[in-house]
C-alpha positions as CSV (number, residue, x, y, z in Angstrom):
1,M,0.0,0.0,0.0
2,Y,1.3,3.4,-1.0
3,I,1.5,6.0,1.9
4,Q,1.3,9.5,0.4
5,R,4.4,11.6,1.0
6,K,4.1,15.4,1.8
7,I,5.8,16.3,-1.5
8,H,3.1,14.4,-3.5
9,Q,0.7,17.2,-3.9
10,A,3.3,19.8,-4.9
11,L,4.5,17.4,-7.6
12,K,1.0,16.8,-8.8
13,K,0.4,20.5,-9.0
14,H,3.6,21.0,-11.1
15,L,2.3,18.6,-13.7
16,A,0.2,21.4,-15.2
17,R,3.3,23.4,-15.9
18,K,5.3,23.0,-19.1
19,E,8.7,22.6,-17.4
20,Y,9.9,19.0,-16.8
21,T,9.6,17.7,-13.3
22,I,12.9,16.3,-12.0
23,I,12.9,14.4,-8.6
24,T,16.2,13.9,-6.8
25,G,17.1,12.4,-3.5
26,P,19.1,9.5,-1.9
27,R,18.7,6.0,-3.0
28,Q,15.8,4.1,-1.4
29,C,14.1,7.2,-0.2
30,G,10.9,6.4,-2.1
31,K,11.2,8.1,-5.5
32,T,10.1,5.2,-7.6
33,S,7.1,4.5,-5.4
34,L,6.2,8.2,-5.6
35,I,6.2,8.5,-9.4
36,K,4.4,5.1,-9.8
37,A,1.7,6.4,-7.5
38,I,1.3,9.6,-9.6
39,Y,1.5,7.5,-12.8
40,K,-1.4,5.4,-11.5
41,E,-3.5,8.5,-10.6
42,L,-3.0,10.0,-14.1
43,Q,-3.9,6.6,-15.6
44,D,-7.1,6.6,-13.6
45,E,-7.8,10.0,-15.0
46,N,-7.5,8.6,-18.5
47,K,-4.4,10.6,-19.3
48,Q,-1.9,9.3,-21.9
49,V,0.9,8.0,-19.6
50,A,4.0,5.8,-20.0
51,Y,6.6,4.6,-17.5
52,I,10.1,3.5,-18.3
53,T,13.4,3.1,-16.4
54,F,16.9,3.7,-17.6
55,E,18.1,0.8,-15.5
56,D,16.7,-1.3,-18.5
57,Q,19.8,-1.6,-20.7
58,D,17.9,-2.0,-23.9
59,I,16.1,1.3,-23.4
60,L,19.3,3.0,-22.3
61,S,21.3,1.8,-25.3
62,A,18.5,3.0,-27.6
63,I,18.1,6.5,-26.2
64,N,21.8,7.0,-26.1
65,I,21.8,6.7,-29.9
66,H,19.0,9.3,-30.3
67,P,16.4,10.8,-28.0
68,E,13.6,9.9,-30.4
69,E,14.3,6.2,-29.7
70,V,12.5,6.7,-26.4
71,F,9.2,6.4,-28.4
72,S,10.0,2.8,-29.2
73,Y,9.0,2.2,-25.6
74,A,6.3,4.9,-25.1
75,M,3.6,6.6,-27.1
76,R,4.9,9.5,-29.3
77,P,3.2,12.8,-28.8
78,E,2.4,15.3,-31.6
79,K,5.2,17.7,-32.4
80,T,4.5,21.3,-31.9
81,L,3.6,23.4,-34.9
82,N,5.5,26.7,-35.1
83,G,5.9,26.4,-31.4
84,T,2.2,25.9,-30.7
85,A,1.1,22.8,-28.7
86,Q,-1.7,20.6,-30.0
87,K,-4.5,20.5,-27.5
88,N,-5.5,17.3,-25.8
89,K,-2.5,15.5,-27.2
90,K,-0.3,15.6,-24.0
91,V,1.7,12.6,-23.1
92,Y,3.0,12.1,-19.5
93,L,6.3,10.2,-19.7
94,F,7.7,8.9,-16.4
95,I,11.4,8.1,-16.5
96,D,13.1,6.4,-13.5
97,E,16.9,6.8,-13.0
98,I,17.5,9.4,-15.7
99,Q,21.1,9.9,-14.5
100,Y,22.1,6.7,-16.4
101,A,21.6,8.4,-19.8
102,A,24.9,9.3,-21.4
103,N,23.8,12.9,-21.7
104,P,20.6,13.6,-19.7
105,S,20.9,17.3,-20.5
106,N,20.8,16.9,-24.3
107,F,18.2,14.2,-24.1
108,L,15.7,16.4,-22.1
109,K,16.5,19.6,-24.1
110,Y,15.9,17.9,-27.4
111,L,12.5,16.5,-26.3
112,Y,11.4,19.7,-24.7
113,D,12.2,21.8,-27.7
114,V,10.7,19.4,-30.2
115,Y,7.5,18.4,-28.4
116,G,6.8,21.4,-26.2
117,E,3.7,21.2,-24.0
118,N,2.6,18.0,-25.7
119,L,5.2,16.0,-23.7
120,K,5.5,16.3,-20.0
121,I,8.5,14.4,-18.5
122,I,8.6,13.4,-14.8
123,A,12.0,11.9,-14.1
124,T,14.0,10.7,-11.1
125,G,17.7,10.7,-10.4
126,S,19.3,9.1,-7.4
127,S,22.3,11.3,-6.9
128,A,22.7,15.0,-7.5
129,F,26.3,14.7,-8.6
130,Y,25.2,12.7,-11.7
131,I,22.7,15.5,-12.4
132,D,25.4,18.2,-11.9
133,D,28.0,16.5,-14.0
134,K,25.8,15.6,-16.9
135,F,23.3,18.5,-17.0
136,K,25.9,20.5,-18.8
137,D,23.2,22.7,-20.3
138,S,21.5,24.5,-17.4
139,L,18.1,23.6,-18.9
140,A,17.0,27.0,-17.6
141,G,13.2,27.4,-17.9
142,R,12.9,23.8,-19.0
143,K,13.0,22.0,-15.6
144,R,12.2,22.3,-11.9
145,I,14.1,20.1,-9.5
146,F,12.3,18.7,-6.4
147,E,14.2,16.9,-3.6
148,L,12.6,14.0,-2.0
149,Q,14.1,13.5,1.5
150,T,13.9,10.5,3.8
151,L,10.8,10.6,6.0
152,S,10.1,13.6,8.2
153,F,8.9,12.8,11.7
154,D,5.3,13.4,10.6
155,E,5.7,10.8,7.8
156,W,7.5,8.4,10.2
157,L,4.3,8.3,12.3
158,Q,2.3,7.4,9.2
159,F,4.7,4.7,8.1
160,T,5.1,3.2,11.6
161,R,1.2,3.1,11.9
162,F,1.1,5.7,14.6
163,E,-0.9,8.1,12.4
164,H,-3.4,8.6,15.3
165,L,-0.7,10.8,16.9
166,L,-0.6,13.3,14.0
167,P,-3.5,15.4,15.2
168,E,-1.8,15.7,18.6
169,L,1.4,16.7,16.9
170,E,-0.4,19.4,15.0
171,K,-2.0,20.8,18.2
172,I,1.3,20.8,20.0
173,R,2.9,22.8,17.2
174,F,0.1,25.3,16.7
175,Q,-1.6,25.7,20.0
176,K,0.8,27.6,22.3
177,E,-0.4,26.4,25.7
178,Y,-1.6,22.9,24.6
179,I,-0.6,20.0,26.8
180,S,-1.1,16.7,25.0
181,P,-2.2,13.5,26.8
182,A,-0.1,11.7,24.1
183,N,3.2,13.4,25.1
184,R,4.8,10.2,26.4
185,E,3.7,8.2,23.3
186,L,5.0,10.9,20.9
187,T,8.3,11.1,22.8
188,D,8.8,7.3,22.5
189,Q,8.2,7.5,18.7
190,F,10.5,10.5,18.4
191,N,13.3,8.6,20.2
192,D,13.0,5.8,17.8
193,Y,13.0,8.2,14.9
194,L,16.2,9.8,16.1
195,V,17.9,6.4,16.3
196,F,16.6,4.8,13.1
197,G,16.0,7.7,10.8
198,G,13.5,8.1,8.0
199,Y,14.2,5.5,5.2
200,P,10.8,4.2,4.3
201,E,11.7,0.5,4.3
202,V,13.2,0.9,7.8
203,A,10.1,2.7,9.2
204,L,7.8,0.0,7.8
205,E,9.8,-2.7,9.6
206,N,8.6,-3.4,13.2
207,D,11.4,-5.6,14.4
208,I,14.4,-3.6,15.8
209,N,17.0,-6.2,14.7
210,E,15.6,-6.1,11.1
211,R,15.7,-2.3,11.1
212,I,19.4,-2.4,12.1
213,L,20.1,-4.9,9.3
214,L,18.3,-2.8,6.8
215,L,20.3,0.3,7.7
216,K,23.5,-1.7,7.5
217,E,22.5,-2.8,4.0
218,L,21.8,0.8,3.0
219,K,25.2,1.8,4.1
220,N,27.1,-1.1,2.7
221,A,25.3,-1.7,-0.5
222,F,23.6,1.5,-1.7
223,L,26.2,3.9,-0.4
224,K,28.8,1.7,-2.1
225,K,26.9,2.2,-5.4
226,D,27.2,5.9,-5.0
227,I,30.9,5.8,-4.4
228,D,31.6,3.2,-7.1
229,E,29.7,5.3,-9.7
230,A,31.6,8.4,-8.4
231,G,34.9,6.7,-9.3
232,I,36.2,6.6,-5.7
233,S,39.1,4.1,-5.4
234,Y,39.8,3.8,-1.7
235,H,36.6,2.7,-0.1
236,D,38.1,2.2,3.3
237,K,39.3,5.8,3.4
238,F,35.9,7.0,2.3
239,Y,34.0,5.0,5.0
240,M,36.6,6.2,7.6
241,L,35.7,9.8,6.7
242,L,32.0,9.0,6.9
243,S,32.5,7.6,10.4
244,L,34.5,10.6,11.5
245,L,31.9,13.0,10.2
246,A,29.2,11.0,12.0
247,G,31.1,11.4,15.3
248,Q,31.5,15.1,14.6
249,T,27.8,15.8,13.8
250,G,27.1,19.5,14.6
251,N,30.8,20.4,14.8
252,L,33.2,22.3,12.6
253,V,34.7,20.5,9.6
254,N,38.4,20.9,9.6
255,R,39.6,19.5,6.2
256,N,43.3,19.5,7.3
257,E,42.6,17.4,10.4
258,L,40.4,15.0,8.4
259,A,43.0,14.6,5.7
260,N,45.7,13.8,8.3
261,T,43.5,11.4,10.2
262,I,42.5,9.2,7.2
263,G,45.9,9.6,5.4
264,V,44.9,11.4,2.2
265,D,45.4,14.9,0.9
266,N,43.0,17.8,1.2
267,K,41.9,17.5,-2.4
268,T,40.7,13.9,-1.8
269,V,38.9,15.0,1.3
270,D,37.1,17.7,-0.7
271,N,36.1,15.1,-3.3
272,Y,34.8,12.8,-0.6
273,L,32.8,15.6,0.9
274,Y,31.4,16.6,-2.5
275,V,30.2,13.0,-3.1
276,L,28.6,12.7,0.3
277,Q,26.8,16.0,-0.1
278,N,25.6,15.4,-3.6
279,S,24.4,11.9,-2.9
280,F,22.3,13.4,-0.1
281,H,24.0,12.0,2.9
282,I,25.4,15.1,4.6
283,E,25.0,18.9,4.5
284,L,27.7,21.4,5.2
285,I,26.3,24.7,6.6
286,K,28.2,28.0,6.5
287,P,28.8,30.4,9.3
288,F,26.6,33.5,9.6
289,Y,28.5,36.8,9.4
290,S,27.7,40.3,8.3
291,N,31.0,40.3,6.4
292,L,30.6,38.0,3.4
293,R,34.4,37.6,3.0
294,K,34.7,36.2,6.5
295,E,31.7,33.9,5.9
296,L,33.4,32.3,2.9
297,T,36.7,31.6,4.6
298,K,35.4,30.0,7.8
299,M,34.9,26.3,8.4
300,P,31.4,24.8,7.9
301,K,29.5,22.6,10.3
302,V,28.3,19.1,9.3
303,Y,24.9,17.5,9.6
304,F,23.5,14.2,8.3
305,K,20.4,14.2,6.1
306,D,19.2,11.1,7.9
307,S,20.0,10.1,11.5
308,G,19.7,6.4,10.7
309,M,22.5,6.6,8.1
310,R,24.5,8.6,10.6
311,N,24.0,6.0,13.3
312,S,24.8,3.2,10.8
313,A,28.1,4.9,10.1
314,L,28.9,4.6,13.8
315,N,27.3,1.2,14.2
316,R,25.4,2.7,17.1
317,F,21.8,1.8,17.4
318,Y,21.1,1.6,21.1
319,D,18.1,3.4,22.7
320,F,18.1,7.2,22.6
321,K,17.8,7.4,26.4
322,D,21.0,5.5,27.0
323,R,23.2,7.4,24.5
324,E,26.0,9.9,25.1
325,D,25.4,11.6,21.8
326,Q,21.8,12.7,22.5
327,G,22.7,16.4,22.0
328,Q,24.2,15.7,18.5
329,L,21.1,13.7,17.4
330,L,18.7,16.4,18.7
331,E,20.7,19.1,17.0
332,N,20.8,17.1,13.8
333,Y,17.0,16.6,13.9
334,V,16.4,20.4,14.4
335,Y,18.6,21.0,11.3
336,T,16.5,18.6,9.1
337,R,13.3,20.1,10.5
338,L,14.4,23.6,9.7
339,T,15.2,22.5,6.1
340,N,11.5,21.5,5.9
341,L,10.4,24.9,7.0
342,Y,12.9,27.2,5.3
343,D,15.3,27.4,2.3
344,K,18.4,25.5,3.4
345,D,20.6,28.2,1.9
346,H,19.2,30.6,4.6
347,I,20.2,28.3,7.5
348,K,23.6,29.0,9.0
349,F,25.3,29.1,12.4
350,W,27.0,31.8,14.4
351,R,30.4,31.5,16.1
352,T,32.8,34.0,17.5
353,A,36.6,33.9,17.9
354,D,36.1,33.3,21.6
355,K,33.8,30.4,20.9
356,K,30.4,31.9,21.7
357,E,28.0,30.1,19.4
358,I,24.4,30.0,18.3
359,D,23.4,26.7,16.7
360,F,21.2,27.9,13.9
361,V,20.5,31.3,12.4
362,V,17.7,31.5,9.8
363,T,17.5,34.6,7.7
364,T,13.8,35.3,6.7
365,S,14.3,38.9,5.3
366,F,16.9,41.6,5.2
367,N,18.5,41.9,8.7
368,E,15.7,39.8,10.2
369,G,15.2,36.2,11.1
370,L,15.3,33.6,13.8
371,A,18.2,32.3,16.0
372,Y,18.0,28.9,17.7
373,E,20.0,27.4,20.5
374,I,19.5,23.6,20.9
375,K,19.8,22.0,24.3
376,M,18.8,18.7,25.9
377,N,17.8,20.7,28.9
378,C,17.5,24.5,29.1
379,R,19.4,24.7,32.3
380,N,22.5,24.4,30.2
381,L,21.7,27.5,28.1
382,N,24.6,29.9,27.5
383,S,23.1,33.3,28.2
384,T,26.4,35.0,27.3
385,S,26.1,33.8,23.7
386,K,22.5,34.8,23.5
387,K,23.3,38.3,24.8
388,K,26.2,38.9,22.4
389,F,24.3,37.7,19.4
390,T,21.1,39.7,20.1
391,E,23.2,42.8,20.7
392,N,24.9,42.4,17.3
393,Y,21.7,41.3,15.5
394,P,18.7,42.9,17.1
395,G,16.4,42.0,14.1
396,Y,16.8,38.2,14.9
397,R,14.4,36.7,17.4
398,F,16.1,34.2,19.7
399,Q,14.5,30.9,20.6
400,A,15.9,28.2,22.9
401,V,14.8,24.7,21.9
402,S,14.9,21.8,24.3
403,Y,14.3,18.0,24.3
404,A,12.7,18.4,27.8
405,I,9.3,19.8,28.3
406,N,9.6,22.9,30.5
407,N,8.6,26.5,30.7
408,E,12.1,27.9,30.0
409,C,12.2,27.2,26.3
410,Q,10.4,25.6,23.4
411,W,9.9,21.9,23.3
412,V,11.5,20.5,20.2
413,L,8.3,18.9,18.9
414,K,6.7,22.4,18.8
415,L,9.1,23.3,15.9
C-alpha cells in the first residue's frame, strides 16, 4: 500500500506546468514508489501515460543513440507546430533513474524543444552529482528540481502506523499552551525516529534487529553504489571519513585534520565531501557573518540528512535514552526540521573567535530572522552567547529549543 508523501501534492500540481519535473534524493528514499503512484493517478484520470526506467539496458542503449528512440517504448506525442502545442495530445512520460543516460541534458533539451507542451516528462535521479556533472546545459526554464528527502517525523508516524498521533502533533505545534495527553507516546516514537532515521523501508519494519540490518544494508550496498559510480578508489578511506563525520555531527569540519586522520590529501577530502553532499548523505552549513568575505573563509559545520544513516556509520543503534550523543542527534533533527520549513541556503550558524555560538541562524528577510540554541535541557543555556548575538543582530528573534518539556524554552516537537 502506498502511503502518500508530503511532496506528492506539490509534484501533482507541477504537472500542469510546461517545465519538466525532476525528482532527486538519496537511493531508497521512495522516489520510484512516488512516481508510480502519480502515474497510476493519471492513468485513472484517462491521461496518456507511460513509464520506463533507464536501468533497462535495452532502453538505455537506444536513447543514447538518439532521444527519439524513447518512443519505441512509449507513445509518441504530436510535435509542436510553429511552437504551438496541439491541445488534448499531451503525453506524460515517467522516467526512473535518468542519470544513467549518457547525456541527460541533451536528451531532455531535445525532447522539450521538439515536443513542447505535448510532452511532460517526470524523471527521477538518485544522486545530485550525476545531475550536476551531466546536466551541462542548465536547462533554464525547462525543468524544476524537487528533492525527496527521507521521512520527516510526521511521515514516520504514518509509516510506523502511529498516524493517530498526527492530530496531537499538530495541536502541539500550533496551540501555544496545549498539553497533549499523548506526550509520552509521541516522545517514545520521536526517540525511535532519532535512532533509526527516515528511510521508508526501515520505518515499515517493526522488528528492531531487522531495522538495524536494513540500515547496514543501506550503508554497505547502496552507499557503495554511490561511491563506485563516483569513481572513488579507496573505499576504506571514504568509510573512515564518513564515520569521523558521524562522530562530529554538529561540529566544525576541519579539512586538514580530516586529511591527516585518514591519510589522504586535502583535495581527496574535498572530493569525498562533495560526493557525500551530492548523494544526499550530509550537509555542510556555512557560518553567519555580516562580512561575506569572512563567511566564505570560515569552516562549515556538518549534519546528516538522515540520522539512521549517521548511526549506521557509527554502528550505534542503542536506545536514545542511553546514548552519550543525545545532543548531537537532537541538533541534527532540528537542522533537518528547519530545512523542511525554510530554504536551506538561509540556514547558518554563528560562532565568534572566543567560541560563543548560536546553533542555527535563519534569515527570513533583510537583517531579520530567527536564532535557535538547541539543548537537551535549558538549564545548560549559554546566556552570554544569546546576549552577544542579540546585541549584534537585534532583528533576529532568539529561541531556545529543548528536548525536555519545561517553561524555560520551546519543546523540540513544537518546531
